[in-house]
C-alpha positions as CSV (number, residue, x, y, z in Angstrom):
1,X,58.4,82.9,-53.1
2,X,57.7,86.7,-52.9
3,X,54.4,87.9,-54.5
4,X,52.6,91.2,-54.7
5,X,48.8,90.8,-53.9
6,X,46.5,92.4,-56.4
7,X,43.4,91.6,-54.4
8,X,42.6,90.9,-50.7
9,X,43.2,87.3,-49.6
10,X,41.8,86.2,-46.3
11,X,44.5,85.2,-43.9
12,X,47.3,86.5,-46.1
13,X,47.0,90.2,-46.8
14,X,45.4,93.1,-48.6
15,X,45.9,94.4,-52.1
16,X,49.4,95.9,-52.6
17,X,51.0,93.9,-49.8
18,X,54.3,92.0,-50.5
19,X,53.9,88.5,-49.1
20,X,56.2,85.5,-48.8
21,X,54.4,82.2,-49.5
22,X,55.4,78.7,-50.4
23,X,56.2,78.2,-54.1
24,X,53.4,75.7,-54.8
25,X,50.7,78.0,-53.2
26,X,51.9,81.0,-55.2
27,X,52.5,79.2,-58.5
28,X,49.4,76.9,-58.5
29,X,46.8,79.0,-56.7
30,X,47.5,82.7,-56.3
31,X,49.1,83.6,-59.7
32,X,46.7,81.6,-62.0
33,X,43.6,83.2,-60.3
34,X,45.0,86.7,-60.8
35,X,45.1,87.6,-57.1
36,X,48.9,88.0,-57.1
37,X,51.8,88.8,-59.4
38,X,55.5,87.9,-59.0
39,X,57.5,90.4,-57.0
40,X,60.3,92.2,-58.9
41,X,62.4,95.2,-58.0
42,X,60.4,97.2,-60.5
43,X,57.2,96.1,-58.8
44,X,57.3,99.2,-56.5
45,X,55.3,101.1,-59.2
46,X,52.7,98.3,-59.2
47,X,52.5,98.4,-55.4
48,X,52.0,102.2,-55.4
49,X,49.3,102.1,-58.0
50,X,47.4,99.3,-56.2
51,X,47.6,101.1,-52.8
52,X,46.5,104.4,-54.2
53,X,43.5,102.7,-55.9
54,X,42.7,100.9,-52.6
55,X,42.8,104.2,-50.7
56,X,40.5,105.9,-53.2
57,X,37.7,103.4,-52.6
58,X,38.4,102.5,-49.0
59,X,36.5,103.8,-46.1
60,X,38.5,106.6,-44.4
61,X,38.5,105.3,-40.8
62,X,36.5,103.4,-38.3
63,X,34.3,106.4,-37.3
64,X,33.3,106.8,-41.0
65,X,32.6,103.1,-41.2
66,X,30.3,103.3,-38.2
67,X,28.5,106.3,-39.8
68,X,28.0,104.3,-43.0
69,X,26.9,101.2,-41.0
70,X,24.1,103.2,-39.3
71,X,22.9,104.4,-42.7
72,X,22.9,100.9,-44.2
73,X,21.1,99.3,-41.3
74,X,18.4,101.9,-41.2
75,X,17.7,101.8,-45.0
76,X,15.2,99.7,-46.9
77,X,17.1,98.3,-49.9
78,X,14.9,97.1,-52.8
79,X,16.5,94.9,-55.4
80,X,14.5,94.5,-58.6
81,X,15.2,91.4,-60.7
82,X,13.5,89.2,-63.3
83,X,11.4,86.5,-61.8
84,X,9.2,83.7,-63.1
85,X,6.0,82.2,-61.8
86,X,6.0,81.3,-58.1
87,X,8.6,83.9,-57.2
88,X,11.6,81.9,-58.6
89,X,14.4,84.0,-60.0
90,X,16.2,83.5,-63.3
91,X,19.6,82.8,-61.6
92,X,20.7,84.4,-58.3
93,X,20.9,88.0,-57.2
94,X,24.5,89.1,-57.7
95,X,26.6,91.3,-55.4
96,X,26.8,93.9,-58.2
97,X,23.0,94.2,-58.2
98,X,23.0,94.5,-54.4
99,X,25.7,97.2,-54.5
100,X,23.7,99.2,-57.1
101,X,20.6,98.9,-55.0
102,X,22.4,100.0,-51.9
103,X,23.8,103.1,-53.8
104,X,20.3,103.9,-55.0
105,X,18.8,103.6,-51.6
106,X,21.4,105.3,-49.4
107,X,23.7,107.2,-51.8
108,X,26.7,105.4,-50.4
109,X,29.0,103.7,-52.9
110,X,29.8,100.2,-51.6
111,X,32.5,98.1,-53.3
112,X,30.9,94.8,-54.4
113,X,33.9,92.8,-53.1
114,X,32.9,93.8,-49.5
115,X,29.5,92.3,-49.8
116,X,29.2,88.8,-48.3
117,X,26.2,86.7,-49.3
118,X,26.1,83.5,-47.2
119,X,23.4,81.7,-49.1
120,X,22.6,82.6,-52.7
121,X,19.5,84.7,-53.0
122,X,17.2,82.9,-55.5
123,X,13.7,83.8,-54.2
124,X,11.7,86.9,-53.9
125,X,11.2,88.5,-50.5
126,X,13.4,89.7,-47.6
127,X,17.0,88.5,-47.2
128,X,20.0,89.7,-45.2
129,X,23.5,90.2,-46.5
130,X,26.6,91.4,-44.7
131,X,28.9,94.3,-45.8
132,X,32.4,94.5,-44.4
133,X,33.1,98.2,-44.2
134,X,36.3,98.2,-42.1
135,X,38.5,95.6,-40.5
136,X,36.4,95.9,-37.3
137,X,33.1,97.0,-38.7
138,X,30.5,94.9,-40.5
139,X,26.9,95.9,-41.3
140,X,23.9,93.5,-41.7
141,X,21.8,94.9,-44.6
142,X,18.2,93.9,-45.1
143,X,17.3,93.6,-48.7
144,X,13.9,93.1,-50.3
145,X,14.0,91.2,-53.6
146,X,11.2,92.3,-55.9
147,X,10.1,91.2,-59.3
148,X,11.0,93.8,-62.0
């Protein structure tokens, strides 16, 4: 079954790629979750629009990714969230909140889909998240969660 990916799928491809997968995987997992659409001959326009959007928000090259990495690792990123007594948060800190805080602290616009949070951030204080800037470049960003 041929599909056009609309989002990056680990181990399969990036947005805009045409992939050939088993019918069950495509029909039961990829298409219902909205990460792929069926491939058609008219799908070339879809592929072009997805790839142009990806280029617009992607990091230019590995050297640019290294430059952004040095900015991120040297910055102090403060995330302000609502908290109750004892430092417990109302919910967890989202990747969108982290992306906004990174933009405020460094001026670099980071796509929220590139931020990897291994353990949900549910307490005040220092935490570490990873940002995948390029295929070969990842940055560990220290965030400090504070009560708003």
